[in-house]
C-alpha positions as CSV (number, residue, x, y, z in Angstrom):
1,E,0.0,0.0,0.0
2,Q,2.9,2.4,0.6
3,R,4.5,1.6,-2.7
4,H,1.2,1.7,-4.6
5,P,-1.1,4.1,-2.6
6,G,-3.7,4.3,-5.4
7,L,-4.0,0.5,-5.7
8,D,-6.9,-1.3,-3.9
9,L,-5.3,-4.5,-2.4
10,T,-8.4,-5.6,-0.5
11,P,-9.1,-8.6,-2.9
12,A,-5.5,-9.7,-2.6
13,R,-5.6,-9.5,1.2
14,R,-8.8,-11.6,1.4
15,T,-7.3,-14.2,-0.9
16,L,-4.2,-14.4,1.3
17,E,-6.3,-14.7,4.4
18,R,-8.4,-17.5,2.9
19,R,-5.3,-19.5,1.8
20,I,-3.7,-19.1,5.2
21,R,-6.9,-20.4,6.9
22,L,-7.1,-23.4,4.6
23,W,-3.4,-24.1,5.2
24,K,-4.0,-24.0,9.0
25,A,-6.9,-26.4,8.5
26,E,-4.7,-28.9,6.8
27,Y,-1.3,-28.5,8.5
28,G,-1.9,-26.2,11.5
29,P,-1.8,-27.0,15.2
30,E,-4.6,-28.8,17.1
31,R,-7.2,-26.4,18.4
32,E,-9.2,-26.4,21.7
33,V,-12.4,-28.4,21.7
34,I,-15.4,-27.2,23.8
35,F,-17.3,-30.2,25.4
36,R,-21.0,-29.4,25.7
37,Q,-22.3,-30.5,29.1
38,D,-25.5,-32.2,30.1
39,H,-27.0,-30.5,33.2
40,P,-29.4,-32.7,35.1
41,P,-32.1,-31.1,37.3
42,G,-31.0,-29.9,40.6
43,R,-27.3,-30.3,39.8
44,Q,-25.9,-26.8,39.2
45,G,-26.7,-23.2,40.1
46,M,-24.5,-20.3,38.8
47,S,-23.8,-16.8,40.2
48,D,-22.1,-13.7,38.7
49,F,-22.4,-9.9,38.7
50,F,-22.8,-7.6,35.8
51,D,-22.6,-3.8,35.4
52,A,-25.9,-2.1,35.2
53,R,-24.7,1.2,33.8
54,D,-25.8,0.2,30.2
55,L,-29.4,0.4,31.4
56,K,-28.9,4.1,32.2
57,V,-31.1,3.9,35.3
58,T,-31.2,7.1,37.5
59,I,-32.4,7.6,41.0
60,S,-34.3,10.9,41.5
61,G,-32.6,12.2,38.4
62,N,-29.0,11.3,39.5
63,P,-26.9,8.6,37.9
64,S,-26.6,5.6,40.2
65,P,-23.7,3.3,39.1
66,H,-24.2,-0.2,40.6
67,L,-24.0,-3.9,39.8
68,I,-26.7,-6.5,39.6
69,Y,-26.1,-9.9,41.2
70,H,-27.6,-12.7,39.1
71,F,-28.2,-16.3,40.1
72,A,-29.7,-18.9,37.8
73,L,-30.4,-22.7,37.9
74,V,-28.9,-24.2,34.8
75,Y,-31.6,-26.8,34.1
76,S,-34.8,-24.9,34.6
77,G,-33.6,-21.4,34.0
78,W,-35.1,-20.1,37.2
79,E,-33.4,-16.8,38.1
80,H,-32.9,-14.3,41.0
81,A,-31.4,-10.8,40.6
82,E,-30.8,-8.0,43.0
83,V,-29.1,-4.6,43.1
84,V,-25.6,-4.4,44.6
85,L,-24.6,-0.9,45.5
86,G,-20.9,-1.7,46.1
87,G,-18.5,-3.7,44.0
88,E,-18.2,-7.5,43.9
89,S,-17.4,-8.8,47.4
90,F,-18.0,-11.8,49.6
91,T,-20.7,-9.9,51.4
92,A,-22.6,-9.2,48.2
93,L,-22.1,-12.7,47.0
94,A,-23.2,-14.3,50.3
95,C,-26.2,-12.1,50.7
96,G,-27.4,-12.5,47.1
97,L,-26.8,-16.2,47.0
98,Q,-28.7,-16.8,50.2
99,N,-31.6,-14.6,49.2
100,A,-31.8,-16.6,46.0
101,L,-31.7,-20.0,47.7
102,W,-34.4,-19.0,50.4
103,Q,-36.6,-17.6,47.7
104,L,-36.1,-20.8,45.7
105,G,-36.8,-23.0,48.7
106,G,-34.0,-25.5,47.9
107,V,-30.3,-25.9,47.3
108,P,-28.6,-27.2,44.1
109,H,-25.8,-29.7,44.5
110,E,-23.2,-27.4,43.0
111,H,-22.6,-23.6,43.0
112,R,-20.4,-22.3,40.2
113,T,-18.9,-18.8,40.1
114,D,-16.1,-17.1,38.2
115,S,-12.6,-16.8,39.7
116,L,-13.8,-14.2,42.2
117,S,-10.8,-12.1,41.3
118,A,-12.8,-8.9,41.6
119,A,-14.0,-9.8,45.1
120,F,-10.4,-10.3,46.1
121,A,-9.0,-7.1,44.4
122,N,-6.6,-5.1,46.5
123,L,-6.7,-7.5,49.4
124,E,-3.6,-8.9,51.2
125,Q,-2.9,-12.6,50.9
126,D,-4.1,-13.4,54.4
127,A,-7.4,-11.5,53.7
128,Q,-7.9,-13.4,50.4
129,E,-7.4,-16.7,52.1
130,D,-9.9,-15.7,54.8
131,L,-12.5,-14.9,52.1
132,R,-11.8,-18.2,50.4
133,T,-12.3,-20.0,53.7
134,R,-15.5,-18.1,54.4
135,Y,-16.9,-18.9,50.9
136,A,-16.1,-22.6,51.4
137,A,-17.8,-22.5,54.8
138,L,-20.9,-20.9,53.2
139,C,-21.2,-23.6,50.6
140,A,-20.6,-26.2,53.3
141,D,-23.5,-24.8,55.3
142,Y,-25.8,-25.4,52.4
143,Q,-24.1,-28.7,51.3
144,M,-23.1,-27.3,48.0
145,E,-20.0,-28.1,46.1
146,P,-18.2,-24.9,45.2
147,T,-16.7,-24.8,41.7
148,R,-15.1,-22.0,39.7
149,N,-14.3,-21.3,36.1
150,N,-10.8,-21.1,34.9
151,R,-9.7,-17.5,34.8
152,G,-9.7,-16.1,31.2
153,V,-11.8,-19.0,29.8
154,A,-15.0,-17.1,28.9
155,H,-17.0,-20.1,27.5
156,E,-16.9,-21.9,30.9
157,N,-19.2,-19.2,32.2
158,G,-21.2,-18.9,29.1
159,S,-24.4,-20.3,30.7
160,I,-24.7,-17.3,33.1
161,E,-23.2,-14.8,30.6
162,S,-25.9,-15.5,28.1
163,R,-28.5,-15.1,30.8
164,H,-26.9,-11.8,31.6
165,G,-27.6,-10.7,28.1
166,H,-31.2,-11.9,28.1
167,L,-31.9,-10.2,31.4
168,K,-30.4,-7.0,30.2
169,D,-32.6,-7.1,27.1
170,R,-35.8,-7.8,29.2
171,L,-35.0,-4.9,31.5
172,D,-34.2,-2.6,28.7
173,Q,-37.4,-3.3,26.9
174,A,-39.4,-3.0,30.1
175,L,-37.8,0.4,30.9
176,Q,-38.7,1.6,27.3
177,L,-42.3,0.6,27.9
178,R,-42.3,2.3,31.2
179,G,-41.4,5.5,29.4
180,T,-38.7,6.6,31.9
181,R,-35.5,5.1,33.4
182,D,-35.7,7.4,36.5
183,F,-37.0,6.0,39.8
184,A,-37.9,7.9,43.0
185,S,-35.7,5.7,45.1
186,I,-33.4,2.7,45.0
187,E,-36.2,0.6,46.6
188,D,-38.5,1.4,43.6
189,W,-35.8,0.2,41.2
190,R,-35.3,-3.0,43.2
191,T,-39.1,-3.7,43.1
192,F,-39.1,-3.1,39.4
193,L,-36.2,-5.5,38.9
194,A,-37.9,-8.2,41.1
195,Q,-41.1,-7.8,39.0
196,I,-39.3,-8.4,35.7
197,V,-37.5,-11.4,37.1
198,G,-40.7,-12.8,38.5
199,R,-42.4,-12.7,35.1
200,H,-39.5,-14.7,33.6
201,N,-39.7,-17.3,36.4
202,A,-43.5,-17.7,35.9
203,R,-42.7,-19.1,32.5
204,R,-40.2,-21.6,34.0
205,R,-42.8,-23.0,36.4
206,D,-43.1,-26.5,34.8
207,A,-39.3,-26.9,34.5
208,L,-38.8,-25.7,38.0
209,R,-41.4,-28.2,39.4
210,I,-39.2,-31.0,37.9
211,E,-36.0,-29.5,39.3
212,A,-37.5,-28.8,42.7
213,E,-37.7,-32.6,43.4
214,H,-33.9,-32.9,43.0
215,L,-32.9,-29.9,45.2
216,R,-31.5,-30.4,48.6
217,P,-33.3,-28.9,51.6
218,L,-32.3,-25.5,53.1
219,P,-30.4,-25.4,56.4
220,S,-32.3,-24.5,59.6
221,R,-31.0,-20.8,59.4
222,R,-29.1,-18.5,57.1
223,S,-25.3,-18.4,57.3
224,C,-23.2,-15.3,57.9
225,D,-23.6,-12.8,55.0
226,Y,-21.8,-9.7,56.6
227,D,-18.5,-8.5,57.7
228,E,-17.8,-7.4,61.3
229,A,-15.8,-4.6,62.8
230,T,-15.5,-2.8,66.1
231,V,-15.8,1.0,66.0
232,L,-15.3,3.7,68.6
233,V,-17.7,6.7,68.7
234,T,-15.6,9.8,69.1
235,S,-16.4,13.3,70.4
236,S,-17.3,14.2,66.8
237,G,-20.5,12.3,67.3
238,G,-19.7,9.4,65.1
239,F,-17.1,6.9,63.9
240,V,-15.0,6.2,60.8
241,L,-15.4,2.9,59.0
242,R,-13.7,2.1,55.7
243,K,-13.0,5.8,55.1
244,V,-16.6,6.8,55.7
245,F,-17.7,8.9,58.7
246,Y,-21.1,8.0,60.2
247,T,-23.0,10.0,62.7
248,V,-24.8,8.2,65.6
249,P,-26.8,9.5,68.5
250,S,-24.6,11.6,70.8
251,R,-25.4,9.5,73.8
252,L,-23.1,6.8,72.3
253,I,-20.0,9.0,72.4
254,G,-17.2,7.1,74.1
255,H,-18.7,3.7,73.5
256,S,-17.3,0.9,71.4
257,L,-19.9,-0.6,69.0
258,R,-19.9,-3.8,67.1
259,A,-20.7,-3.1,63.4
260,R,-22.2,-5.7,61.1
261,I,-21.5,-4.5,57.6
262,F,-24.0,-5.5,54.8
263,D,-24.0,-4.3,51.2
264,D,-26.6,-1.6,51.8
265,R,-26.6,-1.0,55.6
266,I,-24.6,-1.2,58.8
267,D,-26.2,-2.7,62.0
268,L,-24.7,-1.4,65.2
269,Y,-24.7,-3.4,68.5
270,L,-24.0,-2.1,72.0
271,A,-23.2,-4.8,74.6
272,G,-24.8,-7.4,72.2
273,Q,-28.0,-5.4,71.8
274,P,-29.1,-3.8,68.5
275,I,-28.8,0.0,68.9
276,E,-28.9,1.6,65.5
277,T,-29.1,0.8,61.7
278,L,-27.4,3.2,59.3
279,P,-27.3,3.3,55.5
280,R,-24.0,2.0,54.1
281,G,-21.7,4.7,52.6
282,R,-18.7,4.2,50.3
283,A,-15.6,6.3,49.9
284,P,-15.2,7.9,46.5
285,D,-13.2,5.9,44.0
286,R,-13.1,2.9,46.3
287,G,-11.2,4.8,49.0
288,R,-8.7,6.4,46.7
289,G,-10.6,9.7,46.5
290,G,-10.9,10.8,50.1
291,H,-13.6,10.2,52.7
292,D,-17.4,10.2,52.4
293,H,-19.9,11.1,55.1
294,V,-23.3,9.5,56.1
295,V,-25.0,12.1,58.3
296,N,-28.4,12.1,60.0
297,Y,-29.0,15.7,61.2
298,R,-31.2,14.4,64.0
299,H,-28.1,12.8,65.6
300,V,-26.2,16.2,65.9
301,I,-28.9,18.9,65.9
302,H,-29.1,19.1,69.7
303,S,-25.5,20.1,69.9
304,L,-25.5,22.1,66.8
305,R,-28.4,24.2,68.2
306,T,-26.0,25.4,71.0
307,K,-23.2,26.1,68.5
308,P,-25.0,27.3,65.3
309,H,-21.9,29.1,64.0
310,A,-20.2,25.7,63.5
311,L,-22.5,25.1,60.5
312,A,-20.5,27.5,58.3
313,N,-17.4,25.4,58.0
314,L,-18.7,22.0,59.0
315,V,-16.8,19.3,57.2
316,Y,-19.9,17.3,56.4
317,R,-22.2,20.4,56.0
318,D,-23.4,19.4,52.5
319,K,-24.5,16.0,53.8
320,L,-26.2,17.4,56.9
321,F,-29.3,18.7,55.0
322,P,-31.9,16.0,54.8
323,R,-33.5,17.2,51.6
324,S,-32.4,19.3,48.6
325,E,-34.9,22.0,49.6
326,Y,-32.8,22.6,52.8
327,R,-29.6,22.8,50.8
328,R,-31.2,25.4,48.5
329,C,-32.4,27.4,51.6
330,W,-28.9,27.4,53.0
331,D,-27.5,28.7,49.7
332,A,-30.1,31.6,49.7
333,L,-29.5,32.5,53.4
334,E,-25.7,32.4,52.9
335,G,-25.9,34.7,49.9
336,A,-28.2,37.2,51.5
337,L,-27.3,37.4,55.2
338,P,-24.2,37.7,57.3
339,K,-22.6,34.3,58.0
340,A,-23.6,34.3,61.7
341,A,-27.3,35.2,61.0
342,A,-27.4,32.6,58.2
343,C,-26.1,29.9,60.4
344,R,-28.6,30.7,63.2
345,S,-31.6,30.7,60.8
346,M,-30.6,27.5,59.1
347,V,-29.9,25.6,62.4
348,G,-33.2,26.9,63.7
349,L,-35.0,25.5,60.6
350,L,-33.3,22.2,61.1
351,W,-34.3,22.1,64.7
352,L,-37.9,23.0,63.8
353,A,-38.0,20.1,61.3
354,H,-36.7,17.7,64.0
355,D,-38.6,19.0,67.0
356,Q,-42.0,19.3,65.4
357,A,-41.6,16.3,63.1
358,C,-42.4,18.4,60.0
359,E,-39.4,17.9,57.7
360,A,-41.4,17.2,54.6
361,E,-44.0,20.0,55.2
362,L,-41.3,22.5,56.0
363,A,-39.4,21.6,52.9
364,A,-42.5,22.2,50.8
365,T,-43.0,25.6,52.5
366,L,-39.4,26.6,52.0
367,T,-39.7,25.8,48.2
368,G,-42.7,28.1,47.9
369,I,-40.9,30.9,49.7
370,L,-37.7,30.6,47.7
371,D,-39.6,30.3,44.4
372,G,-41.2,33.6,45.3
373,Q,-37.7,35.2,45.6
374,G,-38.2,35.5,49.4
375,L,-36.2,34.4,52.4
376,P,-37.6,32.2,55.2
377,D,-38.5,34.0,58.4
378,L,-37.7,31.6,61.2
379,R,-40.1,33.2,63.7
380,D,-43.1,33.1,61.3
381,L,-42.3,29.4,60.5
382,Q,-42.1,28.5,64.1
383,E,-45.5,30.0,64.8
384,R,-46.9,28.2,61.8
385,F,-45.5,24.7,62.6
386,Q,-45.4,24.9,66.4
387,R,-47.9,22.3,67.7
388,P,-49.8,23.3,70.8
389,G,-48.5,21.6,73.8
390,K,-50.8,19.5,76.1
391,E,-51.9,21.3,79.2
392,P,-50.8,19.5,82.3
393,A,-53.6,17.7,84.0
394,D,-54.8,18.9,87.4
395,V,-53.7,16.3,89.9
396,V,-55.7,16.2,93.2
397,V,-53.9,14.7,96.1
398,D,-56.0,13.5,99.1
399,I,-54.0,13.6,102.2
400,P,-55.2,10.9,104.6
401,Q,-55.8,11.6,108.3
402,P,-52.9,10.4,110.5
403,D,-55.1,8.1,112.6
404,T,-56.0,6.0,109.6
405,Y,-52.4,4.6,109.6
406,D,-53.4,2.8,112.9
407,D,-55.4,0.3,110.7
408,L,-52.1,-1.0,109.4
409,L,-51.0,-2.1,112.8
410,T,-51.9,-5.5,114.3
411,A,-53.6,-5.9,117.6
412,R,-50.4,-7.0,119.3
413,E,-48.5,-4.0,118.0
414,M,-51.4,-1.8,119.2
415,A,-51.1,-3.3,122.7
416,A,-47.4,-2.8,122.8
């Protein structure tokens, strides 16, 4: 082509490629043979994760990158799928697998996964061995044989990979029929996903009835599907876990808590008793992009009310506001008032929302005020949302006569 730039050599290239291919067929090396497998009922279940970004689902208008855990029985094609907010991990696998098995009502003889390399990413060798041990113990609890595909051999996972494609197509078509890919909450998206998978499983009812006879029974209870850690609540009113700061009620300051870490939540225990459940947070860029904050303003508003000026430079200020309307209100107050006055007004509004349990109603009122180019007046809003307190009941105390106490004495005590 360099010697003859005007000459079209495409026919010659194709002829050369065809002759090379024919030569390899006659004289070339032996090639790998794929052996198609027969899958009897109840024999094998498969698990894997796939990226849901191709579906372009948004939550309240915001992109929500996440994975979907996908389990399938190879014989009947029965499936289970659920949203995974974090990456591939043992916790996500254990939780998703057990949810699938308990929904199914039985256990296949074998559970097949990929190499689990993503779940072990960035872990020390000891941590990787610990996860392998936990996965083996999980399968042992359910009397399943754990098997894995060879790394880099795509066709060994073809059964679940093809189902990934079919599930994505079904979800994409259902989203198109729905008319929007936006959901009000992650729970709404989870419900939608479960409905689509449920319709598919309804068409597999006859095959599942055959396979159900060959499934093993479930154990008496679920196995561990969470990680554990011990955290100390500091004077900042919270604790740091995996580069995420969580607020808790201030009465827990100074206490050590046991944290059970699930994919979407953290359960906290004090002295063995459940004390609080928090939504799970994740550090930006898997911990390489700084810290994140999971803040409930109700945990800190009592102290912030006594120190309102702390709001101006609060590290987690943007996460403190429970709704976007409150953040918008802060921006308006900060731009129109001196910093001290803006802080006092904003903290007063947060306290009003907490004390009078009117967070949603107050947010709607703030939107109307700001849309009218006005600023909220804290005193007026307090008068509007302040609920009348209950008048203390009149308590009448009858004081008995002293001689009535003699009735409590016995005859012998009276004689004495």
